[in-house]
Backbone as JSON, one array per atom type, in Angstrom:
{
  "sequence": "XXXXXXXXXXXXXXXXXXXXXXXXXXXXXXXXXXXXXXXXXXXXXXXXXXXXXXXXXXXXXXXXXXXXXXXXXXXXXXXXXXXXXXXXXXXXXXXXXXXXXXXXXXXXXXXXXXXXXXXXXXXXXXXXXXXXXXXXXXXXXXXXXXXXXXXXXXXXXXXXXXXXXXXXXXXXXXXXXXXXXXXXXXXXXXXXXXXXXXXX",
  "N": [[11.69, -45.61, 4.13], [9.95, -46.53, 6.17], [7.63, -46.65, 4.65], [8.25, -48.76, 2.99], [8.4, -50.9, 4.71], [5.85, -51.31, 5.83], [3.93, -52.52, 3.9], [5.15, -55.07, 3.71], [4.99, -55.97, 6.35], [2.21, -56.14, 6.66], [1.66, -58.04, 4.7], [2.85, -60.28, 5.82], [1.18, -60.63, 8.04], [-1.21, -61.27, 6.75], [-0.54, -63.66, 5.43], [0.25, -65.29, 7.56], [-2.08, -65.6, 8.97], [-3.67, -66.92, 7.23], [-6.62, -68.39, 6.1], [-8.03, -66.99, 7.92], [-7.9, -64.24, 7.6], [-10.14, -62.74, 6.1], [-10.89, -60.32, 5.06], [-9.1, -57.82, 3.58], [-6.85, -55.16, 2.6], [-4.77, -52.87, 0.73], [-3.31, -49.7, 0.1], [-1.56, -47.12, -1.71], [0.27, -44.08, -2.31], [2.39, -41.84, -4.18], [4.27, -38.91, -4.58], [6.44, -36.95, -6.46], [8.07, -34.01, -7.03], [9.54, -31.36, -8.94], [10.74, -28.09, -9.29], [12.07, -25.38, -11.0], [13.52, -22.17, -11.37], [15.18, -19.68, -13.19], [16.8, -16.57, -13.57], [18.64, -14.27, -15.46], [21.0, -11.74, -16.65], [19.82, -8.95, -18.59], [17.02, -6.69, -17.74], [14.29, -8.52, -16.46], [12.01, -11.28, -15.81], [11.04, -14.37, -14.23], [8.94, -17.18, -13.7], [7.59, -20.02, -12.04], [5.22, -22.62, -11.53], [3.55, -25.32, -9.83], [1.08, -27.82, -9.23], [-0.36, -30.49, -7.48], [-2.81, -32.92, -6.85], [-3.9, -35.73, -5.14], [-5.82, -38.68, -4.45], [-7.51, -41.45, -2.96], [-9.75, -44.21, -2.21], [-10.83, -47.1, -0.36], [-13.0, -49.89, 0.15], [-13.87, -52.79, 1.83], [-15.83, -55.65, 2.48], [-17.62, -58.11, 4.39], [-20.59, -59.2, 4.23], [-22.12, -61.26, 5.36], [-20.94, -61.74, 7.8], [-20.94, -59.33, 9.02], [-18.74, -57.59, 8.8], [-16.66, -54.87, 8.06], [-14.22, -53.03, 6.28], [-12.7, -49.97, 5.89], [-10.82, -47.46, 4.17], [-9.05, -44.46, 3.42], [-7.02, -42.05, 1.71], [-5.07, -39.14, 0.97], [-3.45, -36.34, -0.7], [-2.13, -33.02, -1.18], [-0.13, -30.88, -3.11], [1.6, -27.87, -3.57], [3.63, -25.71, -5.44], [5.56, -22.76, -5.89], [7.56, -20.44, -7.55], [9.55, -17.52, -8.09], [11.43, -15.08, -9.86], [12.91, -11.91, -10.29], [14.44, -9.04, -11.8], [17.39, -7.04, -12.66], [20.28, -7.49, -14.47], [22.99, -9.5, -13.09], [22.21, -12.63, -11.4], [19.55, -14.76, -10.56], [18.29, -17.54, -8.84], [16.02, -20.2, -8.25], [15.34, -23.26, -6.78], [13.27, -25.99, -6.29], [12.31, -28.92, -4.55], [10.16, -31.62, -3.87], [8.58, -34.25, -2.04], [6.1, -36.68, -1.39], [4.83, -39.39, 0.35], [2.61, -42.03, 0.93], [1.23, -44.84, 2.6], [-0.98, -47.46, 3.45], [-2.45, -50.22, 5.17], [-4.76, -52.85, 5.92], [-6.23, -55.57, 7.74], [-8.77, -57.85, 8.42], [-10.4, -60.36, 10.21], [-13.31, -62.09, 9.42], [-15.19, -62.45, 11.76], [-16.66, -62.48, 15.03], [-14.72, -62.41, 17.11], [-12.35, -62.27, 15.72], [-8.88, -61.78, 14.62], [-7.42, -58.51, 14.13], [-5.68, -56.13, 12.15], [-3.84, -53.2, 11.37], [-2.13, -50.51, 9.68], [-0.32, -47.44, 9.13], [1.65, -45.17, 7.22], [3.11, -42.01, 6.62], [4.95, -39.76, 4.85], [6.86, -36.77, 4.32], [8.88, -34.65, 2.36], [10.65, -31.69, 1.89], [12.55, -29.39, 0.01], [14.41, -26.49, -0.61], [16.31, -24.21, -2.53], [17.49, -21.04, -2.79], [18.92, -18.3, -4.47], [20.84, -15.28, -4.98], [22.9, -13.3, -7.03], [24.94, -10.62, -7.74], [24.01, -7.64, -9.74], [20.68, -6.21, -9.62], [18.1, -7.61, -7.93], [15.48, -10.0, -7.06], [14.35, -12.97, -5.5], [11.88, -15.36, -4.82], [10.22, -18.05, -3.08], [7.8, -20.62, -2.47], [6.36, -23.45, -1.0], [3.94, -25.95, -0.28], [2.57, -28.67, 1.5], [-0.1, -30.88, 2.1], [-1.37, -33.65, 3.76], [-3.33, -36.62, 4.43], [-4.61, -39.47, 6.19], [-6.93, -42.13, 6.73], [-8.51, -44.72, 8.53], [-10.91, -47.32, 9.1], [-12.46, -49.92, 10.91], [-15.05, -52.18, 11.16], [-16.72, -54.49, 13.1], [-18.77, -57.22, 14.43], [-18.03, -56.99, 17.05], [-17.34, -54.41, 17.61], [-16.04, -51.07, 16.82], [-13.19, -49.67, 15.23], [-10.94, -46.99, 14.71], [-8.51, -44.99, 12.98], [-6.41, -42.16, 12.41], [-4.33, -39.91, 10.52], [-2.54, -36.87, 9.99], [-0.86, -34.31, 8.19], [0.74, -31.18, 7.69], [2.89, -29.17, 5.91], [4.83, -26.29, 5.37], [6.91, -24.23, 3.4], [8.99, -21.42, 2.94], [10.97, -19.05, 1.19], [13.08, -16.18, 0.6], [15.14, -13.95, -1.18], [17.1, -11.03, -1.82], [18.88, -8.32, -3.44], [21.42, -5.83, -4.25], [23.72, -4.34, -6.69], [26.75, -6.17, -6.94], [26.15, -7.78, -4.77], [25.55, -10.75, -2.78], [23.44, -13.41, -1.98], [21.98, -16.17, -0.25], [19.77, -18.85, 0.42], [18.98, -21.87, 2.03], [16.76, -24.44, 2.57], [15.38, -27.2, 4.38], [12.97, -29.68, 5.0], [11.76, -32.44, 6.75], [9.37, -34.85, 7.39], [7.87, -37.51, 9.18], [5.37, -39.81, 9.74], [3.9, -42.49, 11.54], [1.91, -45.28, 12.39], [0.56, -48.17, 13.98], [-1.55, -51.08, 14.55], [-2.74, -53.87, 16.31], [-4.91, -56.5, 17.04], [-5.34, -59.43, 18.71], [-7.04, -62.54, 18.11], [-9.41, -65.26, 18.48], [-9.89, -68.56, 17.21]],
  "CA": [[11.94, -46.87, 4.81], [8.71, -46.96, 6.8], [6.68, -46.98, 3.6], [8.59, -50.05, 2.44], [8.2, -51.93, 5.72], [4.45, -51.55, 6.14], [3.31, -53.56, 3.08], [5.72, -56.36, 4.06], [4.42, -56.32, 7.64], [0.83, -56.54, 6.43], [1.67, -59.29, 3.95], [3.15, -61.34, 6.79], [-0.03, -60.85, 8.82], [-2.2, -61.94, 5.91], [-0.11, -65.02, 5.17], [0.29, -66.06, 8.8], [-3.44, -65.89, 9.44], [-4.3, -67.79, 6.25], [-8.02, -68.18, 5.8], [-8.65, -66.15, 8.94], [-7.97, -62.85, 7.15], [-11.05, -62.77, 4.97], [-11.02, -58.97, 4.53], [-7.82, -57.13, 3.66], [-6.6, -54.24, 1.49], [-3.61, -51.99, 0.84], [-3.27, -48.62, -0.89], [-0.34, -46.33, -1.61], [0.48, -43.02, -3.29], [3.71, -41.24, -4.14], [4.41, -37.7, -5.38], [7.77, -36.36, -6.54], [7.95, -32.8, -7.83], [10.73, -30.52, -9.07], [10.41, -26.81, -9.91], [13.29, -24.57, -11.05], [13.39, -20.89, -12.06], [16.45, -18.96, -13.29], [16.78, -15.29, -14.29], [19.97, -13.66, -15.56], [21.15, -10.76, -17.72], [19.09, -7.68, -18.55], [15.76, -6.66, -16.98], [13.39, -9.6, -16.8], [11.44, -12.06, -14.7], [10.72, -15.77, -14.52], [8.06, -17.74, -12.67], [7.17, -21.4, -12.26], [4.26, -23.13, -10.56], [3.05, -26.67, -10.02], [0.08, -28.24, -8.24], [-0.75, -31.9, -7.61], [-3.77, -33.41, -5.86], [-4.18, -37.16, -5.31], [-6.69, -39.24, -3.42], [-8.23, -42.68, -3.28], [-10.45, -44.82, -1.08], [-11.14, -48.52, -0.52], [-13.94, -50.5, 1.09], [-14.0, -54.24, 1.7], [-16.78, -56.08, 3.5], [-18.19, -59.45, 4.4], [-21.95, -58.93, 4.73], [-22.65, -62.36, 6.16], [-20.35, -61.7, 9.14], [-21.01, -57.97, 9.55], [-17.39, -57.03, 8.89], [-16.38, -53.86, 7.03], [-12.94, -52.34, 6.39], [-12.67, -48.79, 5.01], [-9.66, -46.61, 4.32], [-8.86, -43.47, 2.38], [-5.87, -41.19, 1.91], [-4.9, -38.15, -0.09], [-2.46, -35.29, -0.46], [-2.08, -31.9, -2.12], [1.18, -30.22, -3.15], [1.65, -26.64, -4.36], [4.94, -25.08, -5.52], [5.57, -21.5, -6.62], [8.87, -19.79, -7.51], [9.58, -16.32, -8.93], [12.66, -14.29, -9.85], [12.78, -10.68, -11.07], [15.56, -8.14, -11.56], [18.18, -6.51, -13.77], [21.67, -7.88, -14.3], [23.2, -10.55, -12.11], [21.58, -13.94, -11.6], [18.68, -15.24, -9.48], [17.92, -18.94, -9.06], [15.19, -20.88, -7.25], [15.16, -24.69, -7.05], [12.39, -26.63, -5.31], [12.07, -30.34, -4.65], [9.19, -32.07, -2.87], [8.13, -35.63, -2.14], [5.08, -37.1, -0.43], [4.55, -40.82, 0.21], [1.68, -42.57, 1.91], [0.82, -46.23, 2.42], [-1.73, -48.01, 4.58], [-2.98, -51.56, 4.96], [-5.56, -53.38, 7.02], [-6.66, -56.96, 7.62], [-9.79, -58.16, 9.43], [-11.06, -61.65, 10.09], [-14.77, -61.93, 9.46], [-15.87, -63.12, 12.86], [-16.82, -61.59, 16.17], [-13.49, -62.28, 17.89], [-11.22, -62.5, 14.84], [-7.77, -60.83, 14.73], [-7.46, -57.32, 13.28], [-4.4, -55.44, 12.07], [-3.79, -52.1, 10.42], [-0.95, -49.66, 9.81], [-0.25, -46.27, 8.26], [2.84, -44.32, 7.21], [2.97, -40.8, 5.81], [6.22, -39.03, 4.89], [6.94, -35.56, 3.51], [10.2, -34.05, 2.25], [10.68, -30.43, 1.14], [13.88, -28.81, -0.09], [14.45, -25.28, -1.42], [17.56, -23.46, -2.62], [17.23, -19.74, -3.41], [20.15, -17.52, -4.46], [20.97, -14.04, -5.76], [24.3, -12.9, -7.19], [25.16, -9.46, -8.6], [22.85, -6.96, -10.28], [19.59, -5.86, -8.71], [17.08, -8.63, -8.15], [14.79, -10.63, -5.93], [13.83, -14.3, -5.78], [11.04, -15.88, -3.74], [9.67, -19.38, -3.32], [6.9, -21.16, -1.45], [5.75, -24.75, -1.3], [3.1, -26.43, 0.82], [2.04, -30.03, 1.36], [-1.1, -31.33, 3.06], [-1.68, -35.06, 3.55], [-4.16, -37.21, 5.47], [-4.98, -40.87, 6.06], [-7.99, -42.53, 7.64], [-8.9, -46.12, 8.47], [-11.97, -47.73, 10.03], [-12.83, -51.33, 10.86], [-16.3, -52.46, 11.87], [-17.03, -55.92, 13.28], [-19.82, -57.38, 15.43], [-17.49, -56.74, 18.36], [-17.04, -52.99, 17.81], [-15.5, -50.23, 15.74], [-11.88, -49.1, 15.48], [-10.58, -46.0, 13.69], [-7.22, -44.31, 13.16], [-6.25, -41.06, 11.46], [-3.07, -39.17, 10.53], [-2.62, -35.64, 9.19], [0.36, -33.51, 8.19], [0.81, -30.0, 6.83], [4.22, -28.58, 5.96], [4.96, -25.13, 4.5], [8.27, -23.73, 3.31], [9.06, -20.14, 2.22], [12.27, -18.4, 1.16], [13.17, -14.94, -0.19], [16.43, -13.27, -1.19], [17.15, -9.85, -2.68], [20.15, -7.63, -3.31], [21.82, -4.85, -5.25], [24.97, -4.62, -7.41], [27.87, -6.78, -6.2], [25.68, -8.48, -3.57], [25.34, -12.19, -2.87], [22.57, -13.92, -0.92], [21.6, -17.56, -0.48], [18.97, -19.5, 1.47], [18.76, -23.29, 1.81], [15.79, -24.96, 3.54], [15.01, -28.6, 4.29], [11.95, -30.14, 5.95], [11.45, -33.86, 6.65], [8.35, -35.26, 8.36], [7.5, -38.9, 9.04], [4.35, -40.27, 10.68], [3.64, -43.92, 11.42], [1.19, -45.91, 13.49], [0.07, -49.51, 13.69], [-2.48, -51.59, 15.55], [-3.04, -55.29, 16.14], [-5.73, -57.11, 18.09], [-5.39, -60.85, 18.53], [-8.37, -63.13, 18.19], [-9.41, -66.72, 18.64], [-10.54, -69.27, 16.12]],
  "C": [[10.66, -47.4, 5.46], [7.69, -47.4, 5.77], [6.96, -48.34, 2.99], [8.29, -51.17, 3.42], [6.73, -52.29, 5.92], [3.8, -52.6, 5.25], [3.84, -54.95, 3.41], [5.14, -56.88, 5.36], [2.99, -56.84, 7.47], [0.75, -57.86, 5.68], [1.94, -60.47, 4.87], [1.91, -61.66, 7.61], [-1.06, -61.64, 8.01], [-1.83, -63.4, 5.69], [-0.15, -65.88, 6.43], [-1.1, -66.43, 9.28], [-4.21, -66.75, 8.45], [-5.74, -67.41, 5.97], [-8.71, -67.26, 6.8], [-8.85, -64.72, 8.44], [-8.84, -62.77, 5.92], [-11.33, -61.4, 4.39], [-9.69, -58.26, 4.69], [-7.61, -56.24, 2.44], [-5.39, -53.35, 1.79], [-3.71, -50.91, -0.24], [-2.05, -47.74, -0.64], [-0.35, -45.22, -2.65], [1.88, -42.44, -3.11], [3.75, -40.04, -5.08], [5.87, -37.24, -5.3], [7.69, -35.18, -7.49], [9.24, -31.98, -7.81], [10.34, -29.25, -9.82], [11.66, -25.93, -9.85], [13.06, -23.31, -11.89], [14.75, -20.19, -12.03], [16.27, -17.68, -14.1], [18.19, -14.71, -14.3], [19.99, -12.63, -16.68], [20.31, -9.51, -17.49], [17.77, -7.79, -17.77], [14.83, -7.78, -17.43], [12.86, -10.31, -15.57], [11.15, -13.48, -15.18], [9.89, -16.32, -13.37], [7.66, -19.16, -13.03], [6.25, -21.87, -11.15], [3.91, -24.58, -10.88], [2.07, -27.01, -8.9], [-0.32, -29.68, -8.53], [-1.73, -32.24, -6.5], [-4.04, -34.88, -6.15], [-5.08, -37.62, -4.18], [-7.32, -40.54, -3.88], [-8.83, -43.27, -2.01], [-10.76, -46.27, -1.4], [-12.16, -48.96, 0.54], [-14.01, -51.99, 0.8], [-14.94, -54.71, 2.81], [-17.2, -57.54, 3.31], [-19.57, -59.31, 5.05], [-22.47, -60.02, 5.65], [-22.11, -62.36, 7.58], [-20.35, -60.29, 9.72], [-19.66, -57.31, 9.73], [-17.14, -56.08, 7.73], [-15.03, -53.21, 7.32], [-12.93, -51.19, 5.39], [-11.38, -48.02, 5.24], [-9.58, -45.63, 3.14], [-7.65, -42.59, 2.73], [-5.74, -40.23, 0.73], [-3.87, -37.11, 0.29], [-2.57, -34.22, -1.52], [-0.73, -31.21, -1.99], [1.11, -29.0, -4.06], [3.06, -26.06, -4.28], [4.83, -23.78, -6.31], [6.95, -20.85, -6.45], [8.87, -18.61, -8.49], [10.9, -15.59, -8.75], [12.47, -13.08, -10.75], [13.98, -9.78, -10.78], [16.23, -7.68, -12.82], [19.64, -6.82, -13.51], [21.79, -8.99, -13.27], [22.46, -11.83, -12.45], [20.78, -14.33, -10.36], [18.2, -16.64, -9.82], [17.06, -19.45, -7.91], [15.03, -22.34, -7.68], [14.35, -25.31, -5.93], [12.26, -28.11, -5.6], [11.1, -30.76, -3.54], [8.81, -33.52, -3.12], [7.12, -35.91, -1.04], [4.78, -38.57, -0.69], [3.61, -41.27, 1.31], [1.33, -44.01, 1.59], [0.06, -46.68, 3.66], [-2.35, -49.35, 4.18], [-3.83, -51.96, 6.16], [-6.04, -54.79, 6.7], [-7.62, -57.26, 8.77], [-10.36, -59.55, 9.18], [-12.56, -61.46, 10.27], [-15.41, -62.81, 10.52], [-15.87, -62.17, 14.05], [-15.51, -61.36, 16.92], [-12.24, -62.51, 17.03], [-10.12, -61.45, 15.0], [-7.93, -59.67, 13.75], [-6.09, -56.66, 13.3], [-4.51, -54.31, 11.07], [-2.53, -51.27, 10.67], [-0.96, -48.54, 8.79], [1.14, -45.63, 8.35], [2.61, -43.17, 6.25], [4.25, -39.99, 5.96], [6.2, -37.86, 3.91], [8.38, -35.05, 3.51], [10.15, -32.8, 1.38], [12.11, -29.89, 1.15], [13.85, -27.62, -1.04], [15.82, -24.63, -1.37], [17.28, -22.19, -3.42], [18.5, -18.9, -3.33], [20.07, -16.3, -5.37], [22.45, -13.67, -5.83], [24.39, -11.74, -8.19], [23.88, -8.8, -9.08], [21.87, -6.55, -9.2], [18.48, -6.86, -8.95], [16.5, -9.2, -6.87], [14.24, -11.98, -6.38], [13.04, -14.8, -4.58], [10.53, -17.27, -4.11], [8.78, -19.78, -2.17], [6.41, -22.52, -1.91], [5.05, -25.28, -0.05], [2.57, -27.82, 0.49], [1.03, -30.3, 2.47], [-1.42, -32.79, 2.75], [-2.47, -35.63, 4.71], [-4.46, -38.67, 5.14], [-6.04, -41.22, 7.09], [-8.34, -44.0, 7.43], [-10.01, -46.4, 9.48], [-12.29, -49.2, 9.8], [-14.07, -51.53, 11.73], [-16.54, -53.96, 11.91], [-18.18, -56.02, 14.27], [-19.35, -57.05, 16.85], [-17.14, -55.26, 18.61], [-16.46, -52.31, 16.59], [-14.13, -49.7, 16.17], [-11.51, -48.14, 14.35], [-9.22, -45.39, 14.01], [-7.06, -43.27, 12.05], [-4.86, -40.44, 11.62], [-3.21, -37.96, 9.62], [-1.29, -34.9, 9.28], [0.19, -32.31, 7.25], [2.18, -29.37, 7.01], [4.31, -27.45, 4.94], [6.4, -24.61, 4.55], [8.29, -22.45, 2.47], [10.47, -19.58, 2.3], [12.2, -17.14, 0.31], [14.57, -14.37, -0.06], [16.34, -12.07, -2.11], [18.49, -9.16, -2.48], [20.4, -6.64, -4.43], [23.11, -5.25, -5.92], [26.05, -5.18, -6.47], [27.43, -7.52, -4.93], [25.49, -9.97, -3.86], [24.48, -12.64, -1.69], [22.12, -15.33, -1.29], [20.82, -18.1, 0.7], [18.76, -20.96, 1.08], [17.88, -23.83, 2.93], [15.52, -26.43, 3.3], [13.99, -28.94, 5.37], [11.69, -31.62, 5.69], [10.48, -34.23, 7.77], [7.98, -36.72, 8.11], [6.52, -39.29, 10.14], [4.1, -41.76, 10.46], [2.86, -44.41, 12.63], [0.64, -47.26, 13.04], [-0.78, -50.02, 14.83], [-2.73, -53.07, 15.25], [-3.85, -55.79, 17.34], [-5.81, -58.6, 17.79], [-6.8, -61.39, 18.68], [-8.26, -64.63, 18.4], [-10.18, -67.34, 17.49], [-11.99, -69.56, 16.44]]
}
């Protein structure tokens, strides 16, 4: 929800200021990952892994007015699931999502209006289960994300940063006729905005 509101908010700022907003930019990333491992029957094992790294940066400037807008953001996601045993059934299911969006607008003048905003959201979900037989199932997933913005004008410098790290781990094991289940959920949402009014 926050990620959807920020671009609209920035667009309104850009449109309302018209020609005043001579430097502006928006960037966004989104990661959705799913990892599933299942082991059943005779002696055996199963393992699944995934890794995603994203990052980008933007710079906009007006040299004649000494105005510069810089922003960058990135994230890394790692998932790992493993099941091993004999007989019975072991299952690991992992889901992860990471979304980031940030925008900024700067008027190229000493006292021009400035606006910026950032949102960063993380969602992790894991379901690990063991039923019957002798077996063990483990899972781990980790997300790291960061955003940074900086605006430089003849009147000064403004910067904002956000960072998040979320880790999730589960493990189940059991013998014949045993049942074990673990369900984990993690939701994190960061948001910040800034606006400085100016004069024509």
